[in-house]
Structures are given as C-alpha cells and as structure tokens.
C-alpha positions in Angstrom: 208.5 102.6 157.5 212.0 101.1 157.1 212.8 98.2 154.9 215.0 95.2 155.8 216.0 92.8 153.1 213.3 94.1 150.7 210.6 93.6 153.3 208.9 96.5 155.0 209.6 96.8 158.8 206.4 97.1 160.8 206.8 99.1 164.1 203.8 97.2 165.5 205.3 93.7 164.9 206.0 92.1 168.3 209.5 90.8 168.2 211.4 91.5 171.5 211.1 89.2 174.5 210.9 90.9 177.9 214.6 90.4 178.7 215.7 92.1 175.5 213.1 94.9 175.9 214.3 95.5 179.5 217.9 95.6 178.3 217.0 98.1 175.6 215.3 100.4 178.0 217.8 99.8 180.8 215.3 98.6 183.4 214.6 95.4 185.2 212.1 92.9 183.7 210.0 93.3 186.9 209.7 97.0 186.0 208.1 96.1 182.7 205.8 93.6 184.4 204.8 96.4 186.8 204.1 98.8 184.0 201.9 96.1 182.4 200.0 95.6 185.7 199.4 99.3 186.0 197.9 99.4 182.5 200.6 101.5 180.9 201.1 99.1 178.0 200.0 95.7 176.9 202.6 93.6 175.1 201.5 90.9 172.7 201.7 87.3 173.8 203.1 84.3 171.9 201.3 81.0 171.8 203.4 80.0 174.9 202.2 83.2 176.7 205.6 84.9 176.4 205.5 88.7 176.4 206.6 90.1 173.0 207.3 93.8 172.6 207.1 95.8 169.3 209.3 98.7 168.4 206.3 101.0 169.1 206.2 99.4 172.6 209.9 100.1 173.1 209.3 103.8 172.1 206.4 104.0 174.6 208.6 102.5 177.3 211.3 105.1 176.7 208.7 107.8 177.1 207.5 106.3 180.3 211.1 106.1 181.6 211.7 109.7 180.7 208.5 110.9 182.4 209.3 108.9 185.6 213.0 109.3 185.9 213.8 112.6 184.3 210.6 114.5 185.1 209.7 112.8 188.4 206.1 112.0 187.4 204.5 109.1 189.2 202.7 106.3 187.3 199.3 107.8 187.7 200.6 111.0 186.2 202.3 109.1 183.4 198.9 107.5 182.6 197.3 110.9 182.3 200.2 112.3 180.2 200.1 109.2 177.9 196.4 109.6 177.4 196.8 113.3 176.6 199.6 112.5 174.1 197.4 109.9 172.4 194.6 112.4 172.2 196.9 115.0 170.8 198.0 112.6 168.1 194.4 111.9 167.2 193.6 115.6 167.0 196.6 116.2 164.8 195.4 113.6 162.4 191.9 115.1 162.4 193.4 118.6 161.7 195.4 117.1 158.7 192.2 115.5 157.4 190.2 118.7 157.7 193.0 120.7 156.2 193.1 118.4 153.2 189.3 118.8 152.8 189.5 122.6 153.0 192.3 122.6 150.4 190.3 120.3 148.1 187.2 122.6 148.4 189.3 125.7 147.8 190.8 124.1 144.7 187.3 123.2 143.4 186.1 126.7 144.1 189.1 128.2 142.3 188.4 126.3 139.2 184.9 127.8 138.8 
C-alpha cells in the first residue's frame, strides 16, 4: 500500500472516470463499456451513476488488453483465464495460510 500525503492509498478506491481509465489503457470508452457488458469487470458507480474505476480495475483492464491484443485470446477465453488467475490467487493464499500453520506446529513440537 502506497501512502500519499500521510494517507494510505487504497487500490480498491474508485477514483477514475471512464474517459480517464480508457486513456490510461489506451482503448476507447466503448471498449470499457463492452467489457462491462461481457462481465469482465464491474466498475463502481457514483451517486449520479457515473462509472468509477479503481487502480485494481485498471490493472485488470491491462491484463485483459494483454490477453486480447498480444495473445489473441477472445473475450470468452479471457473470462476463463481471469477466473483461473483468481482461483490461483486464492490457492496461493491458502498455501501461505497452511504453511504458517505447519511452521507454528513444528515450532511447538520443537519446544517439547
């Protein structure tokens, strides 16, 4: 987590309107709307129903762009890849949790 003016920066904080997000990714705003319709991401909405993208959304959009443009994967394939990437992240967290538990048990057993 990065800090800005002594306040933590939250990657999940929606702060970019669609035009800024599109410029950052170098795609048209309609492309972002299309990705949303296809269920690839769901930006937050302001009270006025304006789409707001977080830094995490921007990173996800960059992954989508890489998968489609550089690897030639269609959007159905992108959905599968993104789900697999999410699942892998969950599994990595579970492995870390289990590793910590094993280390704690080993430490307790070593003290006996």
